[in-house]
mmCIF entry with sequence, helices, sheets and N, C-alpha, C, O atoms, coordinates in Angstrom:
data_MODEL
# 
_entry.id   MODEL 
# 
_entity.id                         1 
_entity.type                       polymer 
_entity.pdbx_number_of_molecules   1 
# 
_entity_poly.entity_id                      1 
_entity_poly.type                           'polypeptide(L)' 
_entity_poly.nstd_linkage                   no 
_entity_poly.nstd_monomer                   no 
_entity_poly.pdbx_seq_one_letter_code       
;(UNK)(UNK)(UNK)(UNK)(UNK)(UNK)(UNK)(UNK)(UNK)(UNK)(UNK)(UNK)(UNK)(UNK)(UNK)(UNK)
(UNK)(UNK)(UNK)(UNK)(UNK)(UNK)(UNK)(UNK)(UNK)(UNK)(UNK)(UNK)(UNK)(UNK)(UNK)(UNK)
(UNK)(UNK)(UNK)(UNK)(UNK)(UNK)(UNK)(UNK)(UNK)(UNK)(UNK)(UNK)(UNK)(UNK)(UNK)(UNK)
(UNK)(UNK)(UNK)(UNK)(UNK)(UNK)(UNK)
;
_entity_poly.pdbx_seq_one_letter_code_can   XXXXXXXXXXXXXXXXXXXXXXXXXXXXXXXXXXXXXXXXXXXXXXXXXXXXXXX 
_entity_poly.pdbx_strand_id                 A 
# 
loop_
_entity_poly_seq.entity_id 
_entity_poly_seq.num 
_entity_poly_seq.mon_id 
_entity_poly_seq.hetero 
1 1  UNK n 
1 2  UNK n 
1 3  UNK n 
1 4  UNK n 
1 5  UNK n 
1 6  UNK n 
1 7  UNK n 
1 8  UNK n 
1 9  UNK n 
1 10 UNK n 
1 11 UNK n 
1 12 UNK n 
1 13 UNK n 
1 14 UNK n 
1 15 UNK n 
1 16 UNK n 
1 17 UNK n 
1 18 UNK n 
1 19 UNK n 
1 20 UNK n 
1 21 UNK n 
1 22 UNK n 
1 23 UNK n 
1 24 UNK n 
1 25 UNK n 
1 26 UNK n 
1 27 UNK n 
1 28 UNK n 
1 29 UNK n 
1 30 UNK n 
1 31 UNK n 
1 32 UNK n 
1 33 UNK n 
1 34 UNK n 
1 35 UNK n 
1 36 UNK n 
1 37 UNK n 
1 38 UNK n 
1 39 UNK n 
1 40 UNK n 
1 41 UNK n 
1 42 UNK n 
1 43 UNK n 
1 44 UNK n 
1 45 UNK n 
1 46 UNK n 
1 47 UNK n 
1 48 UNK n 
1 49 UNK n 
1 50 UNK n 
1 51 UNK n 
1 52 UNK n 
1 53 UNK n 
1 54 UNK n 
1 55 UNK n 
# 
_struct_asym.id          A 
_struct_asym.entity_id   1 
# 
loop_
_struct_conf.conf_type_id 
_struct_conf.id 
_struct_conf.pdbx_PDB_helix_id 
_struct_conf.beg_label_comp_id 
_struct_conf.beg_label_asym_id 
_struct_conf.beg_label_seq_id 
_struct_conf.pdbx_beg_PDB_ins_code 
_struct_conf.end_label_comp_id 
_struct_conf.end_label_asym_id 
_struct_conf.end_label_seq_id 
_struct_conf.pdbx_end_PDB_ins_code 
_struct_conf.beg_auth_comp_id 
_struct_conf.beg_auth_asym_id 
_struct_conf.beg_auth_seq_id 
_struct_conf.end_auth_comp_id 
_struct_conf.end_auth_asym_id 
_struct_conf.end_auth_seq_id 
_struct_conf.pdbx_PDB_helix_class 
_struct_conf.details 
_struct_conf.pdbx_PDB_helix_length 
HELX_P HELX_P1 AA1 UNK A 3  ? UNK A 24 ? UNK A 3  UNK A 24 1 ? 22 
HELX_P HELX_P2 AA2 UNK A 27 ? UNK A 54 ? UNK A 27 UNK A 54 1 ? 28 
# 
_struct_conf_type.id          HELX_P 
_struct_conf_type.criteria    ? 
_struct_conf_type.reference   ? 
# 
loop_
_atom_site.group_PDB 
_atom_site.id 
_atom_site.type_symbol 
_atom_site.label_atom_id 
_atom_site.label_alt_id 
_atom_site.label_comp_id 
_atom_site.label_asym_id 
_atom_site.label_entity_id 
_atom_site.label_seq_id 
_atom_site.pdbx_PDB_ins_code 
_atom_site.Cartn_x 
_atom_site.Cartn_y 
_atom_site.Cartn_z 
_atom_site.occupancy 
_atom_site.B_iso_or_equiv 
_atom_site.pdbx_formal_charge 
_atom_site.auth_seq_id 
_atom_site.auth_comp_id 
_atom_site.auth_asym_id 
_atom_site.auth_atom_id 
_atom_site.pdbx_PDB_model_num 
ATOM 1   N N  . UNK A 1 1  ? 0.849   -1.176 0.003  1.00 0.00 ? 1  UNK A N  1 
ATOM 2   C CA . UNK A 1 1  ? -0.005  -0.001 0.000  1.00 0.00 ? 1  UNK A CA 1 
ATOM 3   C C  . UNK A 1 1  ? 0.897   1.241  0.000  1.00 0.00 ? 1  UNK A C  1 
ATOM 4   O O  . UNK A 1 1  ? 1.679   1.433  0.932  1.00 0.00 ? 1  UNK A O  1 
ATOM 5   N N  . UNK A 1 2  ? 0.797   2.065  -1.012 1.00 0.00 ? 2  UNK A N  1 
ATOM 6   C CA . UNK A 1 2  ? 1.642   3.264  -1.058 1.00 0.00 ? 2  UNK A CA 1 
ATOM 7   C C  . UNK A 1 2  ? 1.208   4.308  -0.030 1.00 0.00 ? 2  UNK A C  1 
ATOM 8   O O  . UNK A 1 2  ? 0.049   4.370  0.377  1.00 0.00 ? 2  UNK A O  1 
ATOM 9   N N  . UNK A 1 3  ? 2.174   5.117  0.370  1.00 0.00 ? 3  UNK A N  1 
ATOM 10  C CA . UNK A 1 3  ? 1.888   6.168  1.353  1.00 0.00 ? 3  UNK A CA 1 
ATOM 11  C C  . UNK A 1 3  ? 0.840   7.141  0.843  1.00 0.00 ? 3  UNK A C  1 
ATOM 12  O O  . UNK A 1 3  ? 0.081   7.710  1.628  1.00 0.00 ? 3  UNK A O  1 
ATOM 13  N N  . UNK A 1 4  ? 0.795   7.334  -0.465 1.00 0.00 ? 4  UNK A N  1 
ATOM 14  C CA . UNK A 1 4  ? -0.189  8.261  -1.018 1.00 0.00 ? 4  UNK A CA 1 
ATOM 15  C C  . UNK A 1 4  ? -1.610  7.836  -0.654 1.00 0.00 ? 4  UNK A C  1 
ATOM 16  O O  . UNK A 1 4  ? -2.452  8.676  -0.338 1.00 0.00 ? 4  UNK A O  1 
ATOM 17  N N  . UNK A 1 5  ? -1.869  6.539  -0.700 1.00 0.00 ? 5  UNK A N  1 
ATOM 18  C CA . UNK A 1 5  ? -3.207  6.039  -0.357 1.00 0.00 ? 5  UNK A CA 1 
ATOM 19  C C  . UNK A 1 5  ? -3.542  6.324  1.107  1.00 0.00 ? 5  UNK A C  1 
ATOM 20  O O  . UNK A 1 5  ? -4.676  6.667  1.439  1.00 0.00 ? 5  UNK A O  1 
ATOM 21  N N  . UNK A 1 6  ? -2.550  6.178  1.968  1.00 0.00 ? 6  UNK A N  1 
ATOM 22  C CA . UNK A 1 6  ? -2.774  6.424  3.390  1.00 0.00 ? 6  UNK A CA 1 
ATOM 23  C C  . UNK A 1 6  ? -3.094  7.897  3.626  1.00 0.00 ? 6  UNK A C  1 
ATOM 24  O O  . UNK A 1 6  ? -4.037  8.222  4.348  1.00 0.00 ? 6  UNK A O  1 
ATOM 25  N N  . UNK A 1 7  ? -2.313  8.783  3.020  1.00 0.00 ? 7  UNK A N  1 
ATOM 26  C CA . UNK A 1 7  ? -2.527  10.213 3.224  1.00 0.00 ? 7  UNK A CA 1 
ATOM 27  C C  . UNK A 1 7  ? -3.830  10.681 2.579  1.00 0.00 ? 7  UNK A C  1 
ATOM 28  O O  . UNK A 1 7  ? -4.500  11.559 3.122  1.00 0.00 ? 7  UNK A O  1 
ATOM 29  N N  . UNK A 1 8  ? -4.192  10.123 1.452  1.00 0.00 ? 8  UNK A N  1 
ATOM 30  C CA . UNK A 1 8  ? -5.465  10.489 0.839  1.00 0.00 ? 8  UNK A CA 1 
ATOM 31  C C  . UNK A 1 8  ? -6.632  10.007 1.712  1.00 0.00 ? 8  UNK A C  1 
ATOM 32  O O  . UNK A 1 8  ? -7.641  10.702 1.837  1.00 0.00 ? 8  UNK A O  1 
ATOM 33  N N  . UNK A 1 9  ? -6.496  8.839  2.305  1.00 0.00 ? 9  UNK A N  1 
ATOM 34  C CA . UNK A 1 9  ? -7.519  8.340  3.222  1.00 0.00 ? 9  UNK A CA 1 
ATOM 35  C C  . UNK A 1 9  ? -7.662  9.234  4.452  1.00 0.00 ? 9  UNK A C  1 
ATOM 36  O O  . UNK A 1 9  ? -8.773  9.527  4.895  1.00 0.00 ? 9  UNK A O  1 
ATOM 37  N N  . UNK A 1 10 ? -6.513  9.665  5.000  1.00 0.00 ? 10 UNK A N  1 
ATOM 38  C CA . UNK A 1 10 ? -6.558  10.577 6.140  1.00 0.00 ? 10 UNK A CA 1 
ATOM 39  C C  . UNK A 1 10 ? -7.199  11.916 5.750  1.00 0.00 ? 10 UNK A C  1 
ATOM 40  O O  . UNK A 1 10 ? -7.975  12.494 6.510  1.00 0.00 ? 10 UNK A O  1 
ATOM 41  N N  . UNK A 1 11 ? -6.859  12.386 4.559  1.00 0.00 ? 11 UNK A N  1 
ATOM 42  C CA . UNK A 1 11 ? -7.456  13.629 4.082  1.00 0.00 ? 11 UNK A CA 1 
ATOM 43  C C  . UNK A 1 11 ? -8.966  13.517 3.949  1.00 0.00 ? 11 UNK A C  1 
ATOM 44  O O  . UNK A 1 11 ? -9.698  14.431 4.327  1.00 0.00 ? 11 UNK A O  1 
ATOM 45  N N  . UNK A 1 12 ? -9.432  12.387 3.408  1.00 0.00 ? 12 UNK A N  1 
ATOM 46  C CA . UNK A 1 12 ? -10.876 12.170 3.280  1.00 0.00 ? 12 UNK A CA 1 
ATOM 47  C C  . UNK A 1 12 ? -11.545 12.106 4.653  1.00 0.00 ? 12 UNK A C  1 
ATOM 48  O O  . UNK A 1 12 ? -12.635 12.644 4.846  1.00 0.00 ? 12 UNK A O  1 
ATOM 49  N N  . UNK A 1 13 ? -10.886 11.446 5.601  1.00 0.00 ? 13 UNK A N  1 
ATOM 50  C CA . UNK A 1 13 ? -11.430 11.361 6.965  1.00 0.00 ? 13 UNK A CA 1 
ATOM 51  C C  . UNK A 1 13 ? -11.541 12.748 7.593  1.00 0.00 ? 13 UNK A C  1 
ATOM 52  O O  . UNK A 1 13 ? -12.573 13.083 8.175  1.00 0.00 ? 13 UNK A O  1 
ATOM 53  N N  . UNK A 1 14 ? -10.484 13.560 7.480  1.00 0.00 ? 14 UNK A N  1 
ATOM 54  C CA . UNK A 1 14 ? -10.514 14.901 8.056  1.00 0.00 ? 14 UNK A CA 1 
ATOM 55  C C  . UNK A 1 14 ? -11.551 15.773 7.369  1.00 0.00 ? 14 UNK A C  1 
ATOM 56  O O  . UNK A 1 14 ? -12.241 16.551 8.026  1.00 0.00 ? 14 UNK A O  1 
ATOM 57  N N  . UNK A 1 15 ? -11.668 15.650 6.046  1.00 0.00 ? 15 UNK A N  1 
ATOM 58  C CA . UNK A 1 15 ? -12.663 16.430 5.322  1.00 0.00 ? 15 UNK A CA 1 
ATOM 59  C C  . UNK A 1 15 ? -14.061 16.090 5.804  1.00 0.00 ? 15 UNK A C  1 
ATOM 60  O O  . UNK A 1 15 ? -14.875 16.985 6.035  1.00 0.00 ? 15 UNK A O  1 
ATOM 61  N N  . UNK A 1 16 ? -14.345 14.808 5.955  1.00 0.00 ? 16 UNK A N  1 
ATOM 62  C CA . UNK A 1 16 ? -15.662 14.375 6.439  1.00 0.00 ? 16 UNK A CA 1 
ATOM 63  C C  . UNK A 1 16 ? -15.895 14.881 7.863  1.00 0.00 ? 16 UNK A C  1 
ATOM 64  O O  . UNK A 1 16 ? -16.983 15.351 8.195  1.00 0.00 ? 16 UNK A O  1 
ATOM 65  N N  . UNK A 1 17 ? -14.846 14.777 8.706  1.00 0.00 ? 17 UNK A N  1 
ATOM 66  C CA . UNK A 1 17 ? -14.972 15.210 10.088 1.00 0.00 ? 17 UNK A CA 1 
ATOM 67  C C  . UNK A 1 17 ? -15.282 16.697 10.180 1.00 0.00 ? 17 UNK A C  1 
ATOM 68  O O  . UNK A 1 17 ? -16.158 17.108 10.941 1.00 0.00 ? 17 UNK A O  1 
ATOM 69  N N  . UNK A 1 18 ? -14.563 17.502 9.406  1.00 0.00 ? 18 UNK A N  1 
ATOM 70  C CA . UNK A 1 18 ? -14.761 18.949 9.470  1.00 0.00 ? 18 UNK A CA 1 
ATOM 71  C C  . UNK A 1 18 ? -16.100 19.365 8.869  1.00 0.00 ? 18 UNK A C  1 
ATOM 72  O O  . UNK A 1 18 ? -16.651 20.396 9.257  1.00 0.00 ? 18 UNK A O  1 
ATOM 73  N N  . UNK A 1 19 ? -16.625 18.596 7.944  1.00 0.00 ? 19 UNK A N  1 
ATOM 74  C CA . UNK A 1 19 ? -17.957 18.885 7.408  1.00 0.00 ? 19 UNK A CA 1 
ATOM 75  C C  . UNK A 1 19 ? -19.032 18.581 8.458  1.00 0.00 ? 19 UNK A C  1 
ATOM 76  O O  . UNK A 1 19 ? -20.084 19.220 8.472  1.00 0.00 ? 19 UNK A O  1 
ATOM 77  N N  . UNK A 1 20 ? -18.769 17.616 9.328  1.00 0.00 ? 20 UNK A N  1 
ATOM 78  C CA . UNK A 1 20 ? -19.748 17.236 10.357 1.00 0.00 ? 20 UNK A CA 1 
ATOM 79  C C  . UNK A 1 20 ? -19.678 18.144 11.584 1.00 0.00 ? 20 UNK A C  1 
ATOM 80  O O  . UNK A 1 20 ? -20.623 18.175 12.373 1.00 0.00 ? 20 UNK A O  1 
ATOM 81  N N  . UNK A 1 21 ? -18.589 18.879 11.763 1.00 0.00 ? 21 UNK A N  1 
ATOM 82  C CA . UNK A 1 21 ? -18.407 19.701 12.955 1.00 0.00 ? 21 UNK A CA 1 
ATOM 83  C C  . UNK A 1 21 ? -19.522 20.727 13.171 1.00 0.00 ? 21 UNK A C  1 
ATOM 84  O O  . UNK A 1 21 ? -19.971 20.870 14.308 1.00 0.00 ? 21 UNK A O  1 
ATOM 85  N N  . UNK A 1 22 ? -19.999 21.452 12.150 1.00 0.00 ? 22 UNK A N  1 
ATOM 86  C CA . UNK A 1 22 ? -21.060 22.431 12.420 1.00 0.00 ? 22 UNK A CA 1 
ATOM 87  C C  . UNK A 1 22 ? -22.330 21.798 12.990 1.00 0.00 ? 22 UNK A C  1 
ATOM 88  O O  . UNK A 1 22 ? -23.064 22.448 13.735 1.00 0.00 ? 22 UNK A O  1 
ATOM 89  N N  . UNK A 1 23 ? -22.594 20.543 12.649 1.00 0.00 ? 23 UNK A N  1 
ATOM 90  C CA . UNK A 1 23 ? -23.781 19.875 13.169 1.00 0.00 ? 23 UNK A CA 1 
ATOM 91  C C  . UNK A 1 23 ? -23.585 19.436 14.613 1.00 0.00 ? 23 UNK A C  1 
ATOM 92  O O  . UNK A 1 23 ? -24.534 19.394 15.397 1.00 0.00 ? 23 UNK A O  1 
ATOM 93  N N  . UNK A 1 24 ? -22.370 19.119 14.946 1.00 0.00 ? 24 UNK A N  1 
ATOM 94  C CA . UNK A 1 24 ? -22.062 18.683 16.315 1.00 0.00 ? 24 UNK A CA 1 
ATOM 95  C C  . UNK A 1 24 ? -22.037 19.882 17.259 1.00 0.00 ? 24 UNK A C  1 
ATOM 96  O O  . UNK A 1 24 ? -22.518 19.803 18.389 1.00 0.00 ? 24 UNK A O  1 
ATOM 97  N N  . UNK A 1 25 ? -21.475 20.989 16.786 1.00 0.00 ? 25 UNK A N  1 
ATOM 98  C CA . UNK A 1 25 ? -21.442 22.217 17.571 1.00 0.00 ? 25 UNK A CA 1 
ATOM 99  C C  . UNK A 1 25 ? -20.464 22.151 18.725 1.00 0.00 ? 25 UNK A C  1 
ATOM 100 O O  . UNK A 1 25 ? -19.448 21.462 18.642 1.00 0.00 ? 25 UNK A O  1 
ATOM 101 N N  . UNK A 1 26 ? -20.759 22.858 19.791 1.00 0.00 ? 26 UNK A N  1 
ATOM 102 C CA . UNK A 1 26 ? -19.843 22.928 20.927 1.00 0.00 ? 26 UNK A CA 1 
ATOM 103 C C  . UNK A 1 26 ? -19.689 21.604 21.669 1.00 0.00 ? 26 UNK A C  1 
ATOM 104 O O  . UNK A 1 26 ? -18.786 21.465 22.494 1.00 0.00 ? 26 UNK A O  1 
ATOM 105 N N  . UNK A 1 27 ? -20.543 20.643 21.394 1.00 0.00 ? 27 UNK A N  1 
ATOM 106 C CA . UNK A 1 27 ? -20.417 19.347 22.073 1.00 0.00 ? 27 UNK A CA 1 
ATOM 107 C C  . UNK A 1 27 ? -19.078 18.687 21.747 1.00 0.00 ? 27 UNK A C  1 
ATOM 108 O O  . UNK A 1 27 ? -18.540 17.939 22.564 1.00 0.00 ? 27 UNK A O  1 
ATOM 109 N N  . UNK A 1 28 ? -18.539 18.958 20.561 1.00 0.00 ? 28 UNK A N  1 
ATOM 110 C CA . UNK A 1 28 ? -17.240 18.389 20.194 1.00 0.00 ? 28 UNK A CA 1 
ATOM 111 C C  . UNK A 1 28 ? -16.157 18.880 21.144 1.00 0.00 ? 28 UNK A C  1 
ATOM 112 O O  . UNK A 1 28 ? -15.291 18.107 21.551 1.00 0.00 ? 28 UNK A O  1 
ATOM 113 N N  . UNK A 1 29 ? -16.202 20.161 21.499 1.00 0.00 ? 29 UNK A N  1 
ATOM 114 C CA . UNK A 1 29 ? -15.205 20.694 22.437 1.00 0.00 ? 29 UNK A CA 1 
ATOM 115 C C  . UNK A 1 29 ? -15.305 20.017 23.786 1.00 0.00 ? 29 UNK A C  1 
ATOM 116 O O  . UNK A 1 29 ? -14.287 19.717 24.410 1.00 0.00 ? 29 UNK A O  1 
ATOM 117 N N  . UNK A 1 30 ? -16.512 19.774 24.240 1.00 0.00 ? 30 UNK A N  1 
ATOM 118 C CA . UNK A 1 30 ? -16.707 19.103 25.525 1.00 0.00 ? 30 UNK A CA 1 
ATOM 119 C C  . UNK A 1 30 ? -16.131 17.690 25.473 1.00 0.00 ? 30 UNK A C  1 
ATOM 120 O O  . UNK A 1 30 ? -15.484 17.245 26.421 1.00 0.00 ? 30 UNK A O  1 
ATOM 121 N N  . UNK A 1 31 ? -16.362 16.997 24.381 1.00 0.00 ? 31 UNK A N  1 
ATOM 122 C CA . UNK A 1 31 ? -15.836 15.634 24.229 1.00 0.00 ? 31 UNK A CA 1 
ATOM 123 C C  . UNK A 1 31 ? -14.317 15.652 24.229 1.00 0.00 ? 31 UNK A C  1 
ATOM 124 O O  . UNK A 1 31 ? -13.688 14.868 24.941 1.00 0.00 ? 31 UNK A O  1 
ATOM 125 N N  . UNK A 1 32 ? -13.714 16.546 23.432 1.00 0.00 ? 32 UNK A N  1 
ATOM 126 C CA . UNK A 1 32 ? -12.256 16.597 23.355 1.00 0.00 ? 32 UNK A CA 1 
ATOM 127 C C  . UNK A 1 32 ? -11.637 16.953 24.704 1.00 0.00 ? 32 UNK A C  1 
ATOM 128 O O  . UNK A 1 32 ? -10.668 16.324 25.129 1.00 0.00 ? 32 UNK A O  1 
ATOM 129 N N  . UNK A 1 33 ? -12.192 17.961 25.378 1.00 0.00 ? 33 UNK A N  1 
ATOM 130 C CA . UNK A 1 33 ? -11.651 18.350 26.669 1.00 0.00 ? 33 UNK A CA 1 
ATOM 131 C C  . UNK A 1 33 ? -11.840 17.260 27.714 1.00 0.00 ? 33 UNK A C  1 
ATOM 132 O O  . UNK A 1 33 ? -10.989 17.096 28.589 1.00 0.00 ? 33 UNK A O  1 
ATOM 133 N N  . UNK A 1 34 ? -12.921 16.523 27.642 1.00 0.00 ? 34 UNK A N  1 
ATOM 134 C CA . UNK A 1 34 ? -13.136 15.415 28.577 1.00 0.00 ? 34 UNK A CA 1 
ATOM 135 C C  . UNK A 1 34 ? -12.105 14.319 28.369 1.00 0.00 ? 34 UNK A C  1 
ATOM 136 O O  . UNK A 1 34 ? -11.587 13.755 29.333 1.00 0.00 ? 34 UNK A O  1 
ATOM 137 N N  . UNK A 1 35 ? -11.808 14.018 27.113 1.00 0.00 ? 35 UNK A N  1 
ATOM 138 C CA . UNK A 1 35 ? -10.801 13.002 26.813 1.00 0.00 ? 35 UNK A CA 1 
ATOM 139 C C  . UNK A 1 35 ? -9.430  13.457 27.310 1.00 0.00 ? 35 UNK A C  1 
ATOM 140 O O  . UNK A 1 35 ? -8.692  12.672 27.906 1.00 0.00 ? 35 UNK A O  1 
ATOM 141 N N  . UNK A 1 36 ? -9.093  14.717 27.067 1.00 0.00 ? 36 UNK A N  1 
ATOM 142 C CA . UNK A 1 36 ? -7.803  15.243 27.520 1.00 0.00 ? 36 UNK A CA 1 
ATOM 143 C C  . UNK A 1 36 ? -7.719  15.235 29.041 1.00 0.00 ? 36 UNK A C  1 
ATOM 144 O O  . UNK A 1 36 ? -6.715  14.794 29.600 1.00 0.00 ? 36 UNK A O  1 
ATOM 145 N N  . UNK A 1 37 ? -8.760  15.715 29.716 1.00 0.00 ? 37 UNK A N  1 
ATOM 146 C CA . UNK A 1 37 ? -8.753  15.743 31.179 1.00 0.00 ? 37 UNK A CA 1 
ATOM 147 C C  . UNK A 1 37 ? -8.669  14.328 31.754 1.00 0.00 ? 37 UNK A C  1 
ATOM 148 O O  . UNK A 1 37 ? -7.956  14.097 32.730 1.00 0.00 ? 37 UNK A O  1 
ATOM 149 N N  . UNK A 1 38 ? -9.391  13.390 31.157 1.00 0.00 ? 38 UNK A N  1 
ATOM 150 C CA . UNK A 1 38 ? -9.321  12.004 31.612 1.00 0.00 ? 38 UNK A CA 1 
ATOM 151 C C  . UNK A 1 38 ? -7.936  11.420 31.450 1.00 0.00 ? 38 UNK A C  1 
ATOM 152 O O  . UNK A 1 38 ? -7.454  10.695 32.321 1.00 0.00 ? 38 UNK A O  1 
ATOM 153 N N  . UNK A 1 39 ? -7.287  11.734 30.328 1.00 0.00 ? 39 UNK A N  1 
ATOM 154 C CA . UNK A 1 39 ? -5.922  11.249 30.092 1.00 0.00 ? 39 UNK A CA 1 
ATOM 155 C C  . UNK A 1 39 ? -4.939  11.825 31.087 1.00 0.00 ? 39 UNK A C  1 
ATOM 156 O O  . UNK A 1 39 ? -4.063  11.118 31.586 1.00 0.00 ? 39 UNK A O  1 
ATOM 157 N N  . UNK A 1 40 ? -5.081  13.109 31.377 1.00 0.00 ? 40 UNK A N  1 
ATOM 158 C CA . UNK A 1 40 ? -4.194  13.739 32.365 1.00 0.00 ? 40 UNK A CA 1 
ATOM 159 C C  . UNK A 1 40 ? -4.410  13.136 33.740 1.00 0.00 ? 40 UNK A C  1 
ATOM 160 O O  . UNK A 1 40 ? -3.447  12.835 34.446 1.00 0.00 ? 40 UNK A O  1 
ATOM 161 N N  . UNK A 1 41 ? -5.671  12.955 34.128 1.00 0.00 ? 41 UNK A N  1 
ATOM 162 C CA . UNK A 1 41 ? -5.969  12.359 35.433 1.00 0.00 ? 41 UNK A CA 1 
ATOM 163 C C  . UNK A 1 41 ? -5.378  10.952 35.528 1.00 0.00 ? 41 UNK A C  1 
ATOM 164 O O  . UNK A 1 41 ? -4.778  10.597 36.542 1.00 0.00 ? 41 UNK A O  1 
ATOM 165 N N  . UNK A 1 42 ? -5.547  10.159 34.480 1.00 0.00 ? 42 UNK A N  1 
ATOM 166 C CA . UNK A 1 42 ? -5.007  8.795  34.455 1.00 0.00 ? 42 UNK A CA 1 
ATOM 167 C C  . UNK A 1 42 ? -3.482  8.829  34.590 1.00 0.00 ? 42 UNK A C  1 
ATOM 168 O O  . UNK A 1 42 ? -2.905  8.076  35.375 1.00 0.00 ? 42 UNK A O  1 
ATOM 169 N N  . UNK A 1 43 ? -2.842  9.701  33.823 1.00 0.00 ? 43 UNK A N  1 
ATOM 170 C CA . UNK A 1 43 ? -1.384  9.784  33.856 1.00 0.00 ? 43 UNK A CA 1 
ATOM 171 C C  . UNK A 1 43 ? -0.878  10.183 35.242 1.00 0.00 ? 43 UNK A C  1 
ATOM 172 O O  . UNK A 1 43 ? 0.076   9.593  35.749 1.00 0.00 ? 43 UNK A O  1 
ATOM 173 N N  . UNK A 1 44 ? -1.511  11.176 35.850 1.00 0.00 ? 44 UNK A N  1 
ATOM 174 C CA . UNK A 1 44 ? -1.081  11.590 37.186 1.00 0.00 ? 44 UNK A CA 1 
ATOM 175 C C  . UNK A 1 44 ? -1.281  10.483 38.213 1.00 0.00 ? 44 UNK A C  1 
ATOM 176 O O  . UNK A 1 44 ? -0.446  10.312 39.101 1.00 0.00 ? 44 UNK A O  1 
ATOM 177 N N  . UNK A 1 45 ? -2.369  9.732  38.109 1.00 0.00 ? 45 UNK A N  1 
ATOM 178 C CA . UNK A 1 45 ? -2.609  8.620  39.023 1.00 0.00 ? 45 UNK A CA 1 
ATOM 179 C C  . UNK A 1 45 ? -1.543  7.541  38.846 1.00 0.00 ? 45 UNK A C  1 
ATOM 180 O O  . UNK A 1 45 ? -1.040  6.997  39.828 1.00 0.00 ? 45 UNK A O  1 
ATOM 181 N N  . UNK A 1 46 ? -1.201  7.233  37.603 1.00 0.00 ? 46 UNK A N  1 
ATOM 182 C CA . UNK A 1 46 ? -0.173  6.227  37.362 1.00 0.00 ? 46 UNK A CA 1 
ATOM 183 C C  . UNK A 1 46 ? 1.192   6.686  37.867 1.00 0.00 ? 46 UNK A C  1 
ATOM 184 O O  . UNK A 1 46 ? 1.956   5.885  38.406 1.00 0.00 ? 46 UNK A O  1 
ATOM 185 N N  . UNK A 1 47 ? 1.501   7.964  37.697 1.00 0.00 ? 47 UNK A N  1 
ATOM 186 C CA . UNK A 1 47 ? 2.772   8.482  38.195 1.00 0.00 ? 47 UNK A CA 1 
ATOM 187 C C  . UNK A 1 47 ? 2.827   8.406  39.715 1.00 0.00 ? 47 UNK A C  1 
ATOM 188 O O  . UNK A 1 47 ? 3.876   8.101  40.284 1.00 0.00 ? 47 UNK A O  1 
ATOM 189 N N  . UNK A 1 48 ? 1.708   8.680  40.374 1.00 0.00 ? 48 UNK A N  1 
ATOM 190 C CA . UNK A 1 48 ? 1.656   8.580  41.834 1.00 0.00 ? 48 UNK A CA 1 
ATOM 191 C C  . UNK A 1 48 ? 1.885   7.147  42.284 1.00 0.00 ? 48 UNK A C  1 
ATOM 192 O O  . UNK A 1 48 ? 2.635   6.905  43.229 1.00 0.00 ? 48 UNK A O  1 
ATOM 193 N N  . UNK A 1 49 ? 1.247   6.199  41.617 1.00 0.00 ? 49 UNK A N  1 
ATOM 194 C CA . UNK A 1 49 ? 1.446   4.777  41.964 1.00 0.00 ? 49 UNK A CA 1 
ATOM 195 C C  . UNK A 1 49 ? 2.894   4.361  41.758 1.00 0.00 ? 49 UNK A C  1 
ATOM 196 O O  . UNK A 1 49 ? 3.460   3.633  42.574 1.00 0.00 ? 49 UNK A O  1 
ATOM 197 N N  . UNK A 1 50 ? 3.488   4.821  40.671 1.00 0.00 ? 50 UNK A N  1 
ATOM 198 C CA . UNK A 1 50 ? 4.885   4.476  40.378 1.00 0.00 ? 50 UNK A CA 1 
ATOM 199 C C  . UNK A 1 50 ? 5.813   5.052  41.441 1.00 0.00 ? 50 UNK A C  1 
ATOM 200 O O  . UNK A 1 50 ? 6.762   4.395  41.869 1.00 0.00 ? 50 UNK A O  1 
ATOM 201 N N  . UNK A 1 51 ? 5.532   6.290  41.867 1.00 0.00 ? 51 UNK A N  1 
ATOM 202 C CA . UNK A 1 51 ? 6.367   6.923  42.879 1.00 0.00 ? 51 UNK A CA 1 
ATOM 203 C C  . UNK A 1 51 ? 6.256   6.173  44.215 1.00 0.00 ? 51 UNK A C  1 
ATOM 204 O O  . UNK A 1 51 ? 7.253   6.036  44.923 1.00 0.00 ? 51 UNK A O  1 
ATOM 205 N N  . UNK A 1 52 ? 5.082   5.697  44.560 1.00 0.00 ? 52 UNK A N  1 
ATOM 206 C CA . UNK A 1 52 ? 4.899   4.950  45.811 1.00 0.00 ? 52 UNK A CA 1 
ATOM 207 C C  . UNK A 1 52 ? 5.640   3.627  45.767 1.00 0.00 ? 52 UNK A C  1 
ATOM 208 O O  . UNK A 1 52 ? 6.154   3.175  46.790 1.00 0.00 ? 52 UNK A O  1 
ATOM 209 N N  . UNK A 1 53 ? 5.704   2.989  44.588 1.00 0.00 ? 53 UNK A N  1 
ATOM 210 C CA . UNK A 1 53 ? 6.422   1.717  44.468 1.00 0.00 ? 53 UNK A CA 1 
ATOM 211 C C  . UNK A 1 53 ? 7.918   1.934  44.569 1.00 0.00 ? 53 UNK A C  1 
ATOM 212 O O  . UNK A 1 53 ? 8.624   1.069  45.088 1.00 0.00 ? 53 UNK A O  1 
ATOM 213 N N  . UNK A 1 54 ? 8.420   3.053  44.095 1.00 0.00 ? 54 UNK A N  1 
ATOM 214 C CA . UNK A 1 54 ? 9.859   3.330  44.115 1.00 0.00 ? 54 UNK A CA 1 
ATOM 215 C C  . UNK A 1 54 ? 10.330  3.735  45.512 1.00 0.00 ? 54 UNK A C  1 
ATOM 216 O O  . UNK A 1 54 ? 11.456  3.425  45.901 1.00 0.00 ? 54 UNK A O  1 
ATOM 217 N N  . UNK A 1 55 ? 9.494   4.410  46.246 1.00 0.00 ? 55 UNK A N  1 
ATOM 218 C CA . UNK A 1 55 ? 9.910   4.985  47.528 1.00 0.00 ? 55 UNK A CA 1 
ATOM 219 C C  . UNK A 1 55 ? 9.569   4.143  48.657 1.00 0.00 ? 55 UNK A C  1 
ATOM 220 O O  . UNK A 1 55 ? 9.857   4.496  49.800 1.00 0.00 ? 55 UNK A O  1 
# 
């Protein structure tokens, strides 16, 4: 599979996503921020567990 096919597929995906954004509205921001906040919380919890095991 050539790289061109991969990049064209990604381009089509992004084009479709950005066309759907006006219908989703601000809910997309809430979803993205929730995912980011959840990832940060998970990472901090794992770092705390790791620090307790080391010390």
